[in-house]
C-alpha positions, 0 to 999 in steps of 0.5 A, spaced: 283 684 652 277 688 655 279 690 662 278 686 668 271 684 665 275 678 662 277 675 668 271 676 672 268 672 667 273 666 668 271 665 675 265 664 679 267 668 686 272 672 690 274 673 698 278 679 701 284 680 705 283 686 709 288 690 712 290 690 719 286 696 721 284 697 728 276 696 725 278 689 722 280 685 728 277 678 726 278 671 729 281 666 726 279 659 726 283 654 729 288 650 724 287 644 721 291 638 723 292 635 715 295 637 710 291 642 705 287 640 699 284 647 697 276 647 697 271 652 697 273 654 704 280 657 702 276 663 699 277 669 703 282 674 705 290 673 706 295 678 709 302 677 712 302 680 719 309 684 717 305 688 712 299 690 715 295 695 709 296 690 703 293 683 702 291 678 697 283 676 696 282 669 694 276 667 690 275 659 690 270 659 683 270 651 682 274 645 684 280 647 679 280 655 678 281 661 683 281 668 682 286 672 686 286 680 687 293 682 690 291 690 693 298 694 694 302 700 693 307 702 687 314 704 689 312 711 690 307 709 696 301 710 691 295 704 691 296 699 686 291 692 685 294 686 681 289 681 679 290 673 676 286 667 674 289 661 676 290 653 677 288 649 682 292 643 684 293 640 691 295 644 696 297 650 691 294 655 686 299 657 680 298 664 677 302 664 671 300 671 669 297 677 673 296 684 671 294 691 673 289 696 669 290 703 668 286 709 664 280 708 667 277 715 670 272 715 676 265 717 675 261 720 669 267 720 665 269 712 666 270 709 659 271 702 658 275 703 652 280 707 656 282 701 660 288 698 658 291 691 661 298 690 662 301 683 664 306 685 670 309 678 672 306 671 676 305 669 683 303 662 687 299 660 693 301 654 697 297 652 703 299 648 709 292 648 712 286 652 711 289 658 715 296 658 714 300 659 707 306 661 703 305 667 697 310 667 692 311 673 687 315 675 681 313 682 679 316 689 677 323 686 677 322 684 685 321 676 687 319 674 694 316 668 698 312 671 704 309 667 709 301 669 709 295 667 714 288 668 713 284 674 716 277 673 715 273 667 714 267 667 708 260 665 711 258 659 708 264 657 704 267 652 708 274 651 713 269 650 719 267 644 723 262 640 719 256 642 724 258 650 723 260 654 728 255 656 734 253 663 734 255 664 726 249 662 722 249 662 715 244 667 712 240 666 706 244 672 703 251 669 704 251 667 697 252 674 695 260 673 696 263 675 690 265 680 684 259 686 682 260 690 676 256 695 672 256 692 665 257 699 662 263 700 666 267 694 665 274 695 668 272 697 675 268 692 680 266 691 686 268 685 691 263 683 696 265 678 702 260 675 707 264 674 714 262 668 718 261 673 724 256 677 720 259 682 718 260 684 710 267 686 707 267 690 701 273 693 696 272 697 690 277 696 685 277 703 681 281 709 678 282 716 680 280 722 676 287 722 672 286 714 671 291 711 676 288 705 680 285 706 686 281 701 692 277 703 697 276 698 703 270 698 708 266 694 713 259 694 713 253 691 716 246 689 713 240 695 715 234 693 712 235 690 705 242 694 704 249 693 706 251 699 709 259 701 709 259 707 713 266 708 712 270 706 706 277 707 707 282 710 702 290 708 703 297 710 701 304 710 704 308 703 703 312 702 698 312 696 694 316 689 695 321 689 699 322 695 701 314 695 704 314 698 712 307 698 715 309 704 719 308 708 713 301 706 712 296 712 712 288 711 711 283 716 710 275 716 710 274 716 703 266 716 704 260 712 705 257 706 700 251 702 700 249 696 697 242 693 695 243 686 692 239 680 690 242 674 688 244 677 681 244 684 681 242 690 685 244 697 686 251 701 689 250 709 692 256 712 693 258 719 697 265 720 697 267 726 702 273 728 697 271 733 692 274 729 687 270 723 687 263 726 689 257 722 689 253 718 684 249 711 683 250 704 679 246 699 677 249 692 679 250 685 676 254 679 679 260 677 675 262 671 680 259 666 684 264 662 689 263 655 689 260 656 696 255 657 698 249 658 693 245 663 693 240 664 696 243 659 701 239 653 703 240 650 710 243 643 710 239 637 713 243 632 718 243 627 712 246 632 707 252 632 712 252 625 714 250 618 712 247 616 718 245 609 721 241 606 727 244 601 730 240 597 736 244 594 742 241 587 744 238 587 751 235 581 753 228 582 755 228 579 761 221 577 766 218 581 772 221 575 776 228 576 773 229 583 770 235 584 765 235 592 766 241 595 763 242 602 763 247 605 758 250 611 760 256 613 755 260 611 749 267 611 747 269 613 740 270 606 738 263 605 740 265 601 747 258 603 752 259 603 759 253 602 763 250 599 769 246 593 771 244 590 778 249 595 780 255 592 777 258 596 771 257 593 764 261 594 758 258 593 751 264 591 746 261 592 739 266 588 736 264 582 739 257 584 740 257 582 748 255 585 754 261 584 760 260 584 767 265 588 772 263 586 779 263 592 784 257 595 787 256 602 784 251 608 786 246 609 782 250 614 779 251 615 771 258 611 769 262 615 764 267 612 760 274 615 756 274 616 749 279 610 748 274 606 752 279 604 757 277 607 763 270 608 767 269 613 772 263 611 777 262 612 784 261 607 790 255 604 792 251 609 798 250 605 804 247 610 810 247 604 815 251 605 821 257 605 822 257 608 814 263 607 810 266 612 806 264 613 799 268 615 793 269 616 786 272 610 782 276 610 777 276 603 773 281 601 768 282 594 765 290 594 768 289 596 774 282 595 777 278 599 781 281 605 784 278 610 789 279 618 788 281 620 795 278 627 797 271 628 801 269 622 805 263 621 802 264 624 794 259 622 789 261 624 782 257 628 776 260 629 770 267 628 767 271 633 762 271 631 754 279 629 755 277 624 761 282 628 766 278 632 770 272 629 774 266 634 779 261 632 784 259 634 791 261 631 797 262 631 805 266 629 810 260 627 815 253 624 813 250 630 818 254 636 814 253 640 808 255 638 801 260 642 797 261 642 790 268 639 788 273 638 782 279 633 782 284 631 777 283 623 775 291 623 777 290 628 783 287 631 789 280 634 790 278 642 790 273 645 793 269 650 789 268 657 792 261 660 794 258 666 794 251 669 797 247 667 790 251 661 790 252 657 796 253 650 793 251 646 787 250 640 782 256 640 777 254 638 770 260 639 766 268 641 766 273 644 762 279 640 760 283 644 764 279 643 770 278 651 771 271 652 769 265 648 771 258 649 769 252 646 773 246 649 777 244 651 784 238 650 788 234 657 790 227 656 793 222 660 789 215 661 792 217 655 797 219 650 792 226 649 790 228 651 783 235 651 779 239 656 777 245 655 772 251 657 774 259 657 772 264 656 777 271 658 775 278 657 779 280 663 783 274 666 782 267 667 785 261 663 782 256 667 777 249 666 776 248 665 768 243 670 764 241 671 757 242 678 754 235 681 757 237 679 763 234 673 765 236 668 770 237 661 766 235 655 769 240 649 767 247 648 764 248 642 763 254 641 758 260 645 755 265 644 750 272 643 752 274 650 754 267 651 757 267 657 752 260 655 750 255 653 755 249 649 753 243 648 757 235 649 758 230 653 761 229 660 765 229 660 772 223 663 772 219 657 769 213 661 768 217 664 761 215 660 755 221 662 752 225 658 756 228 652 751 234 650 750 240 654 749 247 656 748 251 661 751 258 663 749 264 667 753 264 672 748 256 674 750 253 671 744 247 668 746 241 664 742 235 660 744 234 654 739 228 653 735 223 648 738 221 641 734 215 642 730 211 637 734 214 640 741 209 641 746 207 648 748 206 646 755 214 643 757 221 646 755 227 643 753 235 642 755 242 640 752 244 634 755 251 633 752 256 636 747 262 635 743 269 638 745 269 643 740 261 645 742 259 644 734 254 638 735 249 638 742 244 633 743 238 634 748 231 632 750 224 636 749 217 635 752 212 632 746 207 627 746 208 620 746 203 619 740 205 624 733 198 623 730 194 623 736 197 629 740 192 630 746 192 623 748 197 620 753 202 624 758 207 628 756 214 625 754 221 627 752 224 625 745 231 626 743 234 632 738 241 633 735 242 640 734 248 644 730 249 651 727 249 648 720 242 644 721 239 647 727 235 642 731 233 635 728 229 631 732 230 623 732 222 623 730 224 627 724 230 623 723 228 617 723 221 618 719 225 622 713 230 616 713 226 611 714 230 608 720 229 606 727 222 607 731 219 611 736 218 606 741 220 609 747 218 610 754 222 612 759 229 616 756 235 615 761 241 617 758 243 621 751 250 622 750 255 623 745 261 620 743 268 625 744 269 624 736 262 627 735 260 621 731 256 616 735 249 619 739 248 613 745 240 613 746 238 609 752 231 608 756 226 603 756 219 601 752 214 596 752 214 591 746 206 589 747 201 593 751 201 592 758 207 588 758 213 591 763 217 596 761 224 593 759 231 597 757 233 598 750 239 602 747 241 605 740 247 608 737 247 613 731 252 613 727 254 619 724 259 618 718 261 625 714 260 625 707 267 627 703 263 633 699 259 636 705 264 642 706 
């Protein structure tokens, strides 16, 4: 058997587990709800928090083969690494034989014939979900069963929402994750992992001058064409197995490493601070590929992730004398649509394909439907006559009918939380007073949001599921004209104006995820800035403007209208011309787009053209909403069947059905 080269060539990629050094504090993804079926996304670094300083690097190479590398210590606290190739079955991976090596010497003295392989035991990994599992081993006369958890997420490998994670784009070089070696030095090698957060982790499995195993670990970043690891760590101290004590861990700065790679080969330059290792250069060849992602990585289309259908909702055309104008405004997970017709609530039932009229005069405020389709939020019809009645936000439930959510005497709702537990709006107690911005639990009382010198009041467009964070706009006079500025209110604190990283004030905050940790919007307060398109802002400061569709007009902007609870999919409008082939004819209009981190911006026009579904026959767009489960997108507005004919209503539901093999 010829050292670890034998194993490298039997698998297709690798992922690392990183010791819990201070410099390696990586965030974990939320745990999956269902039982695990091991897929490419399990590639990554795994560890037991009580044993920080050792860990497992797991590479999923195919649907049934995996590679594991366990970097740990011997009974004297010196570094040791153990390797094995295993078979995947359901939620488990069995490694019937694992190995250590010895004999290779670091640097120019390395001779692959000196490397000897020793079978030392077996191990298995069993996973409860994509972030937790169990590690069992028998080796060196010891056996243990240890809980493990994910420490790193591999860029583009999976175990993330099908739409990707906002702020974590998959780069073209993501497929470099895997194992690399010098073809004349079989028996040592590098394990590279690009992390979802954009950093890189490398482990160099090698030897010291006496032929003892050594592993060096570093965190680096892309700098030009190179991946630079300024500090490679070398450790010692903890004892193998049951005697392991993370308090014994000691770490030294070994030196630096620079990798320059393409998809198949490259170079390594190392410069150690320890005289026994020195400096040098190596030519590298790829040994393993992860099952995902490919190299180079190619951004998927929305149709690669979903089967997409176009479902036109029938709305009678009506006549000028007897219009049948339906404004379809929100959609439940089962496809029930809430809207308004003639000032009444109407509900579209997809099972019977009929519209139901629910009498009561409502204000011209978009109605919102709960995810289960059983409840609706609306606002009383406004009546400015004297004496003026109270106007309240309303809750409709089939079992109880209409109920007023009592608060300010004149309350108008604007938005509802994803879980339908909180509603936000504006109101006042008398017609003569000024409006205040409020948040209210559907089963509770109204609470006015605070003001400041910069934010006197405003209009709320989204609220978190716990009711503590609200986003929207305030109005400021700019050159004599009222102009919107994006605002965030947090219960118990002063409101704040939102900025991009360059300090530019943003214009409209139109949606957020369930926690409002990801805020979506559009434009800058300074409307003369041509970069003011649709954007997202995360609570950690991550910010990005979304790319513009190819047919977008340079004279208009773009903004987000709605987003899913996890923030992985958003829908919005951009400014374009009504006729694609004749961009200079006709006034500007708006068209919908869909955005995910995985796919980027996808216009409804381009999607309809690609899939040969639907049409672009829209006049005005009144509503653009996505169901809470992210599987249905409602597009509502008006159009004209024939030239010179009166506009009339239309509504379309895009059904997104995930493809099984998309993640």
